[in-house]
C-alpha positions as CSV (number, residue, x, y, z in Angstrom):
1,M,89.0,74.7,113.5
2,P,87.2,77.7,115.1
3,A,88.8,81.4,114.0
4,Y,92.3,81.2,116.4
5,R,94.6,84.2,116.6
6,D,98.4,83.5,114.7
7,R,100.9,83.4,117.6
8,R,103.5,85.1,115.8
9,S,101.8,87.9,113.9
10,G,98.2,88.3,116.0
11,D,96.2,88.1,112.9
12,W,92.8,86.6,113.3
13,R,92.8,84.1,110.7
14,Y,90.2,80.8,110.0
15,R,91.3,76.9,108.2
16,K,88.6,74.5,107.9
17,R,87.8,71.4,105.8
18,V,84.9,71.2,104.2
19,R,82.8,68.4,102.2
20,L,81.6,69.6,98.3
21,P,78.4,68.4,97.3
22,D,80.3,65.9,95.0
23,G,81.9,64.3,98.0
24,T,85.3,65.9,98.1
25,R,87.0,67.8,100.7
26,A,88.8,71.1,100.2
27,R,90.4,73.4,102.6
28,V,89.1,77.0,103.1
29,E,91.7,79.0,104.8
30,G,92.7,82.8,105.2
31,T,93.3,86.1,106.7
32,P,90.4,88.4,106.9
33,S,90.9,91.8,105.8
34,L,89.7,93.4,109.4
35,N,91.8,91.9,112.1
36,T,88.8,90.7,114.5
37,K,87.6,87.2,115.8
38,L,84.4,88.2,114.2
39,A,85.6,89.3,110.4
40,A,87.2,85.6,110.6
41,E,84.6,83.8,111.2
42,S,82.6,85.9,108.6
43,A,85.1,85.5,106.0
44,E,85.3,81.8,106.8
45,R,81.2,81.4,106.1
46,A,81.6,83.2,103.2
47,H,84.5,81.2,101.7
48,I,82.4,78.0,102.3
49,E,79.3,79.7,100.7
50,R,81.4,80.4,97.3
51,L,82.8,76.8,97.3
52,L,79.2,75.3,97.9
53,R,77.9,77.5,95.0
54,G,80.8,76.4,92.7
55,G,83.0,78.9,92.8
56,P,83.8,82.9,93.8
57,T,80.9,85.1,93.7
58,V,82.4,87.6,91.6
59,E,84.8,86.5,88.4
60,R,88.5,86.9,89.7
61,K,91.2,87.4,86.8
62,E,94.1,84.7,86.9
63,A,96.9,85.5,89.5
64,P,100.1,86.4,88.0
65,K,102.9,84.4,88.5
66,F,105.3,84.9,91.2
67,E,108.3,85.9,89.7
68,V,105.9,88.5,87.6
69,F,104.6,90.0,90.8
70,A,107.8,89.9,92.9
71,D,109.3,92.9,91.0
72,S,106.2,94.9,91.5
73,F,106.5,93.9,95.4
74,L,110.2,95.1,95.2
75,A,109.4,98.4,93.8
76,I,106.9,98.7,96.4
77,C,109.8,97.9,99.2
78,R,112.3,100.6,97.8
79,A,109.5,103.5,98.2
80,K,108.5,102.3,101.7
81,N,111.4,100.5,102.8
82,K,115.1,101.7,104.4
83,P,117.6,100.7,101.4
84,S,119.2,98.0,103.4
85,E,115.5,96.5,104.4
86,A,114.8,96.4,100.6
87,E,118.1,95.2,99.5
88,T,117.7,92.4,101.9
89,K,114.0,91.3,100.7
90,E,116.3,91.8,97.0
91,M,118.3,89.0,97.8
92,V,115.8,86.8,99.4
93,L,113.4,87.0,96.7
94,R,116.6,86.9,94.1
95,I,118.7,84.0,95.6
96,H,115.6,82.0,97.6
97,L,111.9,82.6,96.8
98,T,112.1,83.2,93.3
99,P,113.8,79.9,92.6
100,A,111.4,78.0,94.4
101,F,108.0,79.5,93.6
102,G,108.7,81.7,90.5
103,S,106.9,79.9,88.1
104,R,103.9,79.3,90.3
105,R,101.0,81.9,90.1
106,L,100.4,83.3,93.2
107,D,97.4,81.5,94.4
108,Q,99.5,78.3,93.9
109,V,101.6,78.8,96.8
110,G,99.5,77.2,99.9
111,Y,100.1,76.1,103.3
112,A,101.4,72.7,101.9
113,E,104.2,74.5,99.3
114,I,105.0,77.0,101.9
115,Q,105.7,73.9,104.5
116,D,107.8,71.9,102.3
117,Y,109.9,75.1,101.4
118,A,110.9,75.5,105.1
119,A,111.5,71.8,105.5
120,R,114.0,71.7,102.3
121,K,115.8,75.0,103.6
122,T,116.1,73.9,106.9
123,K,118.7,71.3,105.8
124,T,121.2,74.0,105.0
125,L,119.7,77.3,106.8
126,S,118.9,78.0,110.6
127,P,115.6,78.2,111.9
128,K,115.9,82.1,112.1
129,T,117.2,82.4,108.7
130,V,114.1,80.1,107.2
131,N,111.9,82.5,109.3
132,N,113.8,85.9,107.7
133,H,112.4,84.1,104.2
134,L,109.0,83.1,105.5
135,T,108.4,86.9,106.6
136,V,109.6,88.7,103.3
137,L,107.5,85.7,101.6
138,R,103.9,86.5,103.9
139,R,104.6,90.2,103.5
140,L,104.4,89.4,99.9
141,L,101.2,87.5,99.9
142,I,99.7,90.0,101.9
143,V,100.5,92.9,99.3
144,A,99.0,90.0,96.6
145,K,95.5,90.3,98.5
146,K,95.0,93.5,99.1
147,R,95.4,93.8,95.5
148,G,92.9,92.1,94.7
149,L,95.2,89.3,93.0
150,I,94.4,86.4,95.7
151,E,91.7,85.4,98.2
152,A,93.2,85.0,101.2
153,V,96.9,84.3,102.4
154,P,97.9,81.2,103.9
155,E,98.5,80.2,106.8
156,I,102.7,79.8,107.7
157,E,104.0,77.8,110.5
158,W,106.8,79.4,111.9
159,L,110.0,77.4,113.0
160,K,110.6,77.7,116.7
161,V,114.3,79.5,117.7
162,P,116.1,79.4,120.4
163,R,116.8,82.4,122.2
164,P,120.5,83.7,120.9
165,D,122.8,84.2,123.4
166,F,124.8,87.4,123.8
167,D,128.0,88.8,125.0
168,F,128.5,91.5,127.4
169,L,131.5,93.3,129.5
170,T,131.6,92.8,133.2
171,F,132.1,96.3,134.7
172,E,135.6,95.7,135.5
173,E,136.1,94.7,131.9
174,G,134.3,97.5,130.5
175,A,136.6,100.0,132.6
176,R,139.8,98.3,131.3
177,L,138.7,98.6,127.5
178,V,137.9,102.3,128.1
179,G,141.4,102.8,129.6
180,A,143.0,100.8,126.8
181,A,141.4,102.6,123.8
182,D,143.4,104.6,121.5
183,P,142.9,108.4,122.5
184,G,140.9,109.2,119.4
185,W,138.4,106.1,120.1
186,S,138.1,106.3,124.1
187,C,135.1,108.4,123.6
188,M,133.3,106.5,121.4
189,V,133.9,103.5,123.5
190,T,132.5,105.1,126.3
191,V,129.3,106.4,124.5
192,A,128.7,103.1,123.0
193,M,129.0,101.2,126.5
194,K,126.9,104.0,128.2
195,T,124.4,105.1,126.0
196,G,123.4,101.7,124.4
197,L,123.8,103.3,120.5
198,R,123.9,101.1,117.8
199,Q,127.1,101.4,115.4
200,G,125.4,103.2,112.9
201,E,123.6,105.7,115.5
202,L,127.1,106.0,116.8
203,L,128.6,107.1,113.3
204,A,125.7,109.4,112.1
205,L,125.6,111.2,115.5
206,R,126.1,115.1,115.4
207,W,127.0,117.6,118.0
208,E,123.2,119.1,117.1
209,D,122.1,116.0,118.8
210,V,124.1,116.1,122.2
211,D,123.3,118.9,124.9
212,L,125.8,118.5,127.3
213,V,124.3,121.1,129.3
214,A,120.9,119.3,130.1
215,G,122.9,115.8,129.9
216,L,120.8,115.0,126.8
217,L,121.6,112.8,123.6
218,R,118.8,112.6,120.9
219,V,118.9,109.4,118.6
220,R,117.5,110.9,115.3
221,R,119.6,109.3,112.7
222,S,121.4,106.0,111.9
223,V,123.9,105.1,108.7
224,T,123.4,101.7,107.3
225,R,126.0,100.7,103.9
226,G,126.5,104.3,103.5
227,V,122.9,105.6,103.5
228,V,121.7,107.8,106.6
229,T,117.8,107.3,107.5
230,V,116.0,107.1,110.6
231,P,117.1,104.5,113.7
232,K,115.9,100.8,113.4
233,S,112.9,101.1,115.2
234,G,111.7,103.9,112.6
235,K,111.7,106.6,115.5
236,G,114.1,108.7,117.3
237,R,114.5,108.8,121.2
238,E,116.6,110.5,124.0
239,V,119.4,109.1,126.1
240,P,120.4,110.7,129.2
241,L,123.8,111.1,129.9
242,G,125.8,110.0,132.4
243,D,129.0,112.3,134.0
244,E,131.1,110.3,132.5
245,V,129.6,110.5,129.0
246,R,129.4,114.1,129.5
247,A,133.3,114.5,130.5
248,A,134.2,112.3,127.6
249,L,132.2,114.2,125.1
250,K,133.3,117.7,126.3
251,A,136.6,116.5,125.6
252,E,136.1,115.1,122.6
253,R,134.8,118.5,121.0
254,H,136.3,119.5,118.1
255,L,136.2,121.7,114.5
256,R,136.2,119.3,112.0
257,G,132.6,119.0,111.0
258,P,128.8,118.2,112.4
259,L,129.7,114.7,112.9
260,V,130.6,113.9,116.9
261,F,133.0,110.8,115.9
262,S,134.5,111.4,112.4
263,A,137.7,110.7,110.2
264,A,140.5,113.3,110.3
265,E,139.1,115.3,107.7
266,G,135.6,115.5,108.8
267,R,134.0,112.5,107.2
268,M,131.7,109.4,108.5
269,W,134.1,107.0,109.5
270,N,132.6,103.2,108.0
271,K,131.6,100.2,109.9
272,N,135.1,98.5,108.6
273,E,136.9,101.2,109.7
274,C,135.8,101.1,113.0
275,K,136.9,97.4,113.7
276,H,140.3,97.5,114.0
277,P,140.6,100.3,116.8
278,L,138.4,98.2,119.2
279,W,140.3,95.0,118.4
280,R,143.3,96.8,119.0
281,A,142.1,97.9,122.8
282,C,140.7,94.4,123.6
283,R,144.1,93.1,122.8
284,K,146.0,96.0,125.0
285,A,143.2,95.3,127.8
286,G,143.9,91.6,127.6
287,L,140.1,90.9,126.5
288,R,138.4,88.3,123.9
289,M,137.9,90.2,120.5
290,I,134.5,91.8,120.5
291,G,132.2,93.9,118.1
292,W,130.7,97.2,118.7
293,H,127.2,95.5,119.3
294,V,128.7,94.1,122.6
295,L,129.0,97.4,124.0
296,R,125.2,98.0,123.2
297,H,124.4,94.5,125.2
298,T,127.0,96.0,128.2
299,F,125.1,99.0,128.5
300,A,121.3,97.0,128.8
301,S,123.3,94.4,130.9
302,H,125.0,96.4,133.5
303,L,121.4,98.5,133.6
304,V,119.5,95.5,134.3
305,M,122.6,94.0,136.8
306,R,121.6,97.6,139.1
307,G,117.8,97.4,138.9
308,A,116.7,99.3,136.1
309,A,112.9,98.5,135.5
310,M,112.5,96.3,131.8
311,K,110.5,99.0,130.5
312,V,113.0,101.8,130.8
313,V,115.8,99.7,129.3
314,Q,113.1,99.2,126.5
315,E,112.7,103.0,125.9
316,L,116.7,103.7,126.2
317,L,117.7,101.0,123.4
318,G,115.0,101.7,121.0
319,H,113.5,98.3,120.9
320,A,110.3,98.3,119.0
321,T,108.6,95.6,121.4
322,M,109.5,94.0,124.7
323,E,110.1,91.0,123.5
324,M,113.9,91.8,122.1
325,T,114.6,93.7,126.2
326,T,113.3,90.6,128.0
327,R,116.3,88.6,127.0
328,Y,118.1,90.8,129.5
329,S,116.1,89.9,132.3
330,H,117.6,87.2,134.0
331,L,120.8,89.2,134.7
332,S,118.5,90.8,137.4
333,P,119.4,89.8,141.0
334,D,116.5,90.7,142.2
335,V,113.6,89.7,140.6
336,P,113.8,85.8,141.9
337,R,114.6,87.5,145.4
338,Q,111.3,89.8,145.5
339,A,109.5,87.1,143.8
340,V,109.9,84.7,146.9
341,K,110.0,87.6,149.5
342,L,106.3,88.1,148.4
343,L,105.6,84.8,151.0
344,D,107.4,85.9,153.8
345,G,105.0,86.4,156.9
346,L,102.3,84.5,155.3
347,G,102.2,81.6,157.8
348,S,101.5,84.4,160.4
349,E,98.8,86.1,159.1
350,T,95.3,85.0,160.7
351,P,93.1,83.4,157.8
352,P,90.2,85.8,156.5
353,A,86.5,84.5,157.3
354,G,85.7,81.2,155.2
355,R,89.3,80.2,154.5
356,Q,89.9,76.5,154.9
357,V,92.7,76.0,157.6
358,G,93.6,72.1,157.4
359,D,90.4,70.4,157.0
360,K,88.6,73.0,159.0
361,A,86.3,75.9,157.7
362,H,86.5,79.0,159.6
363,F,83.3,81.6,159.6
364,S,82.9,84.6,161.1
365,T,79.5,85.1,162.9
């Protein structure tokens, strides 16, 4: 097949079967170092030429075993990723990938081996979880290729994952929840539902990030597993404050410390401590038990239902790509109506010169 673009990663790749001088057939595949179609085609030709000459043009050291390189890869992750991301990759490698590939050399982890791994794992794990494993595996192989340990990164076929369902509160349910929350927690519920901050961003929010005069909230940090880092997207954002949020924050102003939401002694709440106050408010309001992330979904859903542009919603939520934001698009009541209204009045238009009307053509003279 000609050079093609991987639908999930966006990388240009090549894959082809060639017949060797001895009559056998071999697969050549990989990802070029430069992400262009021309580079993929050039890399494919070079790969075929090396095979026809009997091997690589330069002698390459034997690739290390997967389990050996996994340690080096994790050291890189700990230096570059947030602690929670590094811990997740370490868990995936320790429990799943290393037991499956550990004794193989890196250049022995190919398309077939990866496909077989995914097929085995789908018997006990969800497609989304298996794709998460494949993401870690692909990143490890990319790093190995950049270090010259393997010649190419094998193609990975991602599993189809159904769009996840999400829960959100109606406008009336949201008002009931705020009214039922304990006095010490109603402000946090209001801010969560009216700004869309993630729970970690709420817990790490400082008064210096809140401008009540300008009506602006700056999201600069988040907390994950007790470690304060940058927000999930890797960069901060600004969220305008409505009148309800500003009033709630003014009433919440305290002298316990720099955190907006904190325990009596000024320390940061942990996520487990935040569950029960929210559930208590749900019971008092006669609502189903929800988590803090439902309030973030509620913020986005209410914006879309009120006609906010999807690009604006993406920026307010801090989504790195539009893909995450589009799951709310079906809630917009105006999108289908506006699309259909584009056809209004077309039957009364005078056809322009050259347009076909029935089986006759009209031309201007």
